[in-house]
C-alpha positions in Angstrom: 62.7 111.3 15.0 62.4 108.2 13.1 64.4 105.9 11.0 63.3 104.3 7.8 65.4 102.1 5.0 62.6 101.1 3.3 61.4 102.3 -0.4 58.5 104.3 0.9 56.6 107.7 -0.4 55.6 110.6 1.4 51.7 109.5 1.7 53.7 106.4 3.7 53.9 109.0 6.3 50.4 110.5 6.7 49.6 110.5 10.4 53.1 110.0 11.7 53.5 110.9 15.1 57.5 111.4 14.6 58.4 114.9 14.2 60.7 113.7 11.1 61.8 110.1 9.8 65.5 110.1 8.5 65.4 108.2 5.1 68.7 106.0 5.1 67.9 105.0 1.3 67.9 108.5 -0.1 70.2 110.0 2.0 74.0 110.4 0.3 77.3 111.3 0.5 78.3 113.8 -2.1 81.9 115.0 -3.5 83.3 113.6 -0.3 82.7 115.8 2.5 78.9 116.7 1.9 75.8 114.8 2.9 72.6 115.0 1.5 70.1 114.1 4.0 66.3 113.4 3.2 63.8 112.7 5.8 59.8 113.0 5.5 57.4 114.3 8.2 53.6 115.3 8.2 53.6 118.9 9.1 50.2 118.8 10.7 50.1 115.6 12.5 53.5 115.9 13.8 53.2 119.5 14.7 49.9 118.5 16.9 51.6 115.7 18.5 54.6 117.8 19.8 51.9 120.6 21.2 50.1 117.7 22.8 53.8 116.5 24.5 54.3 120.3 25.6 50.8 120.3 27.1 51.4 117.2 29.0 55.0 118.6 30.3 53.2 121.6 31.3 50.9 120.1 33.4 53.6 118.0 35.4 55.5 121.1 36.2 
């Protein structure tokens, strides 16, 4: 999980190895007790990185 507080857009997260990047600038408290959380991700690249992590972990087991 990543953290971002810069004003970035979706294309800025292409080939991002993190599963998801929390966007602090677009996350808001709504109605006092509800939080709208926004995060960005590159589905194919992030998933491929997690599969590589899994394969490496299995090799060590």
